[in-house]
N, C-alpha and C positions, 0 to 999 in steps of 0.2 A: 369501750370493749365492743358493742356493736359493732360500732365503726372498724376497729381493728379486726373483728372476725370475719364480717363482709369481706375486707380487703384479702385476708387470705384464701376465702373459698374463691377470690376471683382470681388470685394468684396460681390458686391448685388448678380451676379451669384452664384456663392458657395456657399451664404447664402440662396437663393432660392432650390438650389438643395440639399443644405444640410435636408432643413423642409422636402423634399420628401424621405429623407434617413430613415432609421430606427432608434428609439430612444431606447434605453437601459436606465433601472438604475440601480444602485448597485445591489439590488437583482437577478435582470436579469444578469449582469455580472459575478457572483459569480457563480450563479447555473449554467451556460454556462461552465464556467470553472471548476466545479466540474464534471460535465459529460465527458467532454472532454478530462482533464488530466489524461496521461500516468500513472504516478507516482501512482496516486488516485486509477488507475484500478489494479497494481502492486501490491497495500497494501490490493486491498477487493480479489484479489486471493490469497495473504498469509493467509487471513482469511478464507477463505475457504479448503485452505491447512492444514490449524490447524484446523480445526471443522471436516474435516474428520481422520486426527490423534488422535482425542480426542473418534470420535464414533469406529474407529477401536479398540480401546485399550481398551473400555467397552466390545466388541465381546471375549477379551481375558478370561473373566472369565467362557465363555461357554465352553464347550467338543469341539473337531474338529473330523472330518468325513471325511475320505477321503476310494477313491475305485481306485485299481489298478489290471490293467489286461492286459495279456500279450499273445501274439500267436508267436509260433515260429516251425523250424523244426531242428532238430541234426541229425548231419550224424556221421557213423563210429561206434566204439564202445561205446556204451549206456546202459544204467540200464534199466533194467525193472520195473516199479514202482510195481507190484504185485508180482512178485516171488525176485526182488531185485539181480537178477542174470544179468551178462552182458551178452548182444546181441550185433549181429554183424548188424546193420538196420539202414535205416533211420525212426527216430522216431519224427510225430508232436505231439506237445505238445499246451497245454493251463493253464494258471495260473488266477484265480482271488482272489482276498483279500480285503475284508470291516474293515477299521479297525478305532478305535475312541481312543480319550485318553481325560483326564481334569488334570488340575494340581489343587489339593486339598489347597495345602498352598505353598508359597514360600517366606515368609519373605517378606510381603505383598508389593511385588514388583509390582503387578499388580495394585494393588490400589492406591499404591502412584504413578505409572504410567499413572494411571487415574487422578488422582488430578495433577499431574503437567501439563498435555497436557491440562486440562481444565485451567489454570494458562497461561500457554502460549497463547492458545486461545485469554482471557481475554487482554493478553498484547497487542498481534496484532491487537486489536481492539482499543486500547489506541493509539496504533501507526498510524492506518489510522486517529483516531481524531486529533491527531498531525499535521498528512500532511496535512489534511483537513484545521484545524485553519490556518498552515501556508500559506496555499493559499488564503484563504479566506483575510489574513491580506493583504498580497501581492497584491491582488486584488484591496484590497477598497485603499491603499496606489497607486497604478498607475492611479484610479478613479479619488482621489483628487489631483493627479496630472494633470491628463488633466483639471481636474475641474478650476485650480490653472491658468495652462496655457490657458484656453479659457476666465478667468474674464482678465487675464493681455494683450489679445488679444483685446480684448473690450476696456480697458483702454487707449491702444496705439492706437487703432482707435479714441475713441473721441479727446486725445492729437493731435494727426493728425488733426483732424476736427477744435478744437480748433485753431492751430496754419495755419490751412488754412483760415480762417476767420480773423485773424490777417494779414496774406499776401494780402488779398484782400484789408482792410482798409489801409494797407504801401503803396500800389502801388495806391491808391487812393492819400495817402497824399504827395508821392513822386512826382506823375503827378502836384500836384498841388504847389509843390515848397516847402511844409511845412517840409518834412523829407527829408535828404540829400537819395542819392541812393544808399550809404553804408548800411545802414537800411533795404533795400529791400534784398540785399545780401544775408544779417545775418538770415532773417528770411526765405527765399530759403534755406540756408544751414539747417538750423533747420528742418524744413519741408522735405527735403533729411535724416536727421538723424530718424528723427521719422518714414520716410517709413521704410527706413533700422530695425527698433525697430519692425516695424510692421513684417516684414518678418521672423526677427528673432521668435518673438511670436508663428508665424502660422507655422514655424520648428517644435518651441516648443511642441506645439499641438498635432503636426503628431508623433512626438518622443513618448511624453507620450500614445497615442493611440495604437503605434507600439507595445509599453511594453505591456498594457493591451490586445491587441489582441494575442501577444504570450503567455502570461498566461494564456488566454482563449482558447488557441490551434489554432486560425484561422488562416488564410493565410493575408499577408499582404493585398492584393488587396480587404477585405471584407471591405464594406461600410457600417458602422453606425456611429451614435450621440449618444455623452452620456447624459443621461436626467438632465439638470440643476435643481439644488437646490437653495433655498432661504437659504442660510445661515447665522443665524444672527450673528450678530458682540459679539464676546467672552463676558462674563460677567467677572464682578470685581470681583465677590466672591471668595473666594478661593473653592477648591475640596473638594466634600462634604467627603472626607475619606481620614486617614493618611497612611504614607506607611508602618506601620504595617498592619494596617488595610487590607491594598491592597495586601499585601505580604502574611497574613495568610487567604484571602479568596482564594488567586491563589493557596496555597497548597492544598486547599480544592477539588476545582473543576478542575483545569489544568491537562487534561490528561498525562502531562510528567510525574508529580508526582505519578500518579495510576498505570501508566506503570512501572517505575522503583519500586514501591514496589510490585508489581505482582512478577516480576521478580526475585524479593530476594524472595517471597514466594517458587517460581518454584525451585528457586536455594537451597533452604531448602529442598524442597520435595526431589531433586536429591540425596542428601545427605542420606537421609532414603533409599533411593531405592540403592544406593551403598552399604550399612550397610545390606538389606536385604540378600546380595547374599553371608554373611559369616552364615546366618541360613540354617538348610536343608530343603531341597524341596519334598516333596510328593504328588504324583501324581498316577491316575489308567489310565491302557491302556485297552481295548479289541478288539478283531479281531475276523473276519469269514471269513474261507479263503476253498480254492477246485481247484482241479485240473483234466486234462485229456490228458492222454498219448495213442498213438496209437499203443505203442507196449502192451497193455493189450489186454486179449482176446476179442473177438467179443460176444462170448456166456459165459453164467456163470451157472454153475448147482446150483438149488436151492431145498434142501432137503426137506423131507414131512416127517422127523422123524422115517423111516423105519427100518427093521433090515439090509437091504442092499443088495447086490449081486456081486456076481462075472464076473467080465468082464475080456478078453485078449486085453490087448493095446499092441503098441512097448515101448520097454524101453527108458528111455530119459539118461541113462548113460551107461549100459549094451548092447554091438554090438560085432561081430564078424565079423573079415575083411576076403577078398573075392576079390583075382585079388583088391588088394589096394581100393577096396569100401566098406563103413562099412554098414551093416546090422545090424539093430537094432535087438535085441531079443525079444521074444513076452514072456510077463510075465501077470499072472492073477493077478489082484488086486480085491480086495472089495471097493465097492462106495456103499454109502448111496444112499437108494431108492430117486429118486426127478425126476426132470426134466431140462435139458437144456433149456435156455430163453436166449432170445435177451440179451446183453447188451451193449447198445447204449451210446452215448456221452452225454445225460442228466442222465441215470442212472449213468456214470462212475463220474459224477459231484457231486450227492447225495450219493453214496457211498463213496467219498473222503473227505467228506466238514468235517471240525474241528473246534474247538471254542479255544478258550483264554481268559484268564481274571488274569492280574496281577496288584499288588499293589507295585508302586518301591520308593525309599526313596534312597536320593541323601543327602550324608553328608560331604559337603568339610571340606577337613584337612589341605591341602597344595596344593595351586596353584602358587608358585612363587609370592608371596606377590600380584598379583592382585587385589584382593578385597580391600588390604590395601590402595594403590596407588588409587585406583578408588573413594575412600573415601576420600583420602587426595584432591586429584585433586575437586572433588565435593566440598570440605569446601573451595577450592579456590578460585571457580566461586562463590562459597555463598560471598564470603569477596570481588568479584570484583564488585558483582553485589551491595553489600551496599556502595561500595566505587561510584560506579555508580552514586547512588542514592544523596548520599552527593554532587558530583560534579551536578547534576540537580538540588538540592537543591538552591546551592552555585548562579547557571546561572540563576535561577527564581527570588531570593534575588536581582541581582544586576540590572537584567533588569527591574525589577520594580524599583528599586531606581532609575536607568538611564533615565526609560521613567518619573516618577516623578517629577525629577530636571527639565526636559526636560521641561514638562509640564508647570511648576511653571517658565522656561524662558522665553519659548514661550509667558506666558501671561505677565510678564513684556514688554518682546522685543512689544507687539502688543499696550499694554498702552502707551509707550513711543512712538513707532511709532504714533499710531494716535495722540497725542498730536502734533509731529511732522509733520504731514499732516496740523491738525487744523490751526498752526501758519504759515506756508508754504502756505496754502490759501489764508490767510487774505495779507502776506508779496507779492504773485504774483497778488492778486487783485488791491493793491495799484500800485503796477508795472507795472500793464498793463494800469492803469488810467493814470499814468506820463508819459509811453511811450507814449500813445494816444494824450497825449498834449505838447511831446516832451520834456518832463522835464528828460529824461534819453534816452539813447542809445539802440540800440536794442542788446549791447553784456548785459548789464544789464538785461534786459527783457529775455533775451535767458538764461541767469545763473537762474534768476526766475523761469522764467518755468522749465527749466532741473531739480532744485533740487525739487520741487514739484511735476513732474511726476518721479521721481527717489521714492522718498518719496511716494506715492500711489503704483509702483509697490511692494515694501519691505510691505506697510500696507496690499496686498494683498496676501503676503507669510507668513509673521507674522501670519493672520488670518486663513489661512488652515493649517498652521502648529500648531496651539494652537489645531484647532480643529482634526488635527490627533490625537495628543499627548492624549487629553482625550479621543478619544476613545480606545486607546491602553490601557488605565488605566480602560475603561469600558472594554476593552475583558478581563483582568486578572481577573474580579469581576465576569466573566461568564453573562456578561449583553449583550444580541443582539448588534451587530454593524450594526448601524444603521445612517446617515448622515441626521442631521435633525440640 
C-alpha cells in the first residue's frame, strides 16, 4: 500500500511538472523538424547551386570582355620595337590588351544547356519536396507513437487503480474471514505486474519522444510535451477512394514522379547537346591592344611638309678604326623640315595601338569519334532515367497497394478488437461481482482482468494504427496531414 501510494505521488508530481512544460502540437513538431533538419538544408543548398548554374548558363549567350595588362623588364639582347634591330640593353616594357568575343552559332548547345539546367533546377526542387514529405511522415509517425504510448500509459494507470481498489476490498474480506489469504497474495501479485506495465509504458513514451526529438534535431534533454488530440473511433464506413484512384492521384501530385519525369527531359536535352557538337561553330572576336618599350627614342621628329634641310650626323654603319677605337664617319643627310618633340609613355601607347576583328568558323571533321560516343553515353543516361522513372512508378504503386491493404486490415482489426473489448468488459464485470461474492477465486478473477487489459491495449494500438494508415492514403492524394 505504501509502495502504491509513493508511485501515485511520483506520478502526480511528474504530471504537475509536465503541465509546466511546453506543449507542441503536430504542426509545431513538423515546423521545427523542417527548420532544423540538416538534410533539408543540404537540399536547399543544392537548389541554390542549380539556380546559379542556370543563371550562369544564360549569360553564355552574351559576349565576353577581358582586359590583360603586363609590366616587365628584359635583359641582354633585345629587339628595338621601332627599328626592329637588335640592341644590347635592358628594356622595360608594358603591354595592354582589351579583347571580346561572342558565339554566333554552336549547334544550339548554349540554348539546350540553358534548358537542361532549368530542368535540373526543377528536379532538385522536387527532390527537396520529397525529403520534406519523408520527414513530415516520419515526424507524424513518431508523434502518433508518442500519443499511443501516452494513451497506453493512461490505460495502465487506470488498470492499476482498479486493481488497487480490488486489493483494498480483498484486504477487508480477508480480515473478516470471508476470503482466504491466498486471494490477497494473488491480487498483490497482479498489482505488481501492473506497476511493471506502467514502468514499461513510461519507457515506451520516453523512447517515442526521443525518436521525435531526434527527427526534430533537438537534444535528448529538451523537455516538452505533445499536445493531446481527441482521436475519434474509426468509422466502419469504407475508405472514400479505391486503390486505382489513390494511385492515379499519387502519380499526379507526388514530387517523386515529377522529379523522375524532369530528369528524363534533362537527359533527352543532354542528347541534343551532344549532337550539337557535330555542327559547325561560328564565332566573332575583336581586340584592341598597345604597348610601350623603353628602347624607343625619347623624342620623335614631327615634319611640317617642307622641302627639308641638310644636316651632318654620325653614321650608324660607317666608321674608321684608330688605335682599336671605332670612330663614326660624319655624313650629311637630308631631313624634312619639322620639330623634335617629346615622345613619352602615353604618346607611345597611342602610337602603338592596334585593333582587330575576326569571324571564326570551326568545322568538326574527325576527333577520334569523341562526339559519337558522347551521344551514345547521353542516350544511355536517357534510357537509365526512363528506367528509373519506371522503378519509381512501381514503388509508388506498391506503396499505395501496401498502404491500402494495411488500412483495410487495420480497420478489420479495430472492429474485431472493439467487439472483443466489449465482450471482455461484460465478462470481467461478471467476474468482479462473483469474486466479491466469493463465487470464484482470485486466479479466475486475474485471468479475466488480464484478458480485458490486454484487449484494451490492443484496441488503442488498432485505433492509432488505423488512423495512421488512413493518413498515409490521404498523403498520397495530396491532402494535408492533420490528426483529428
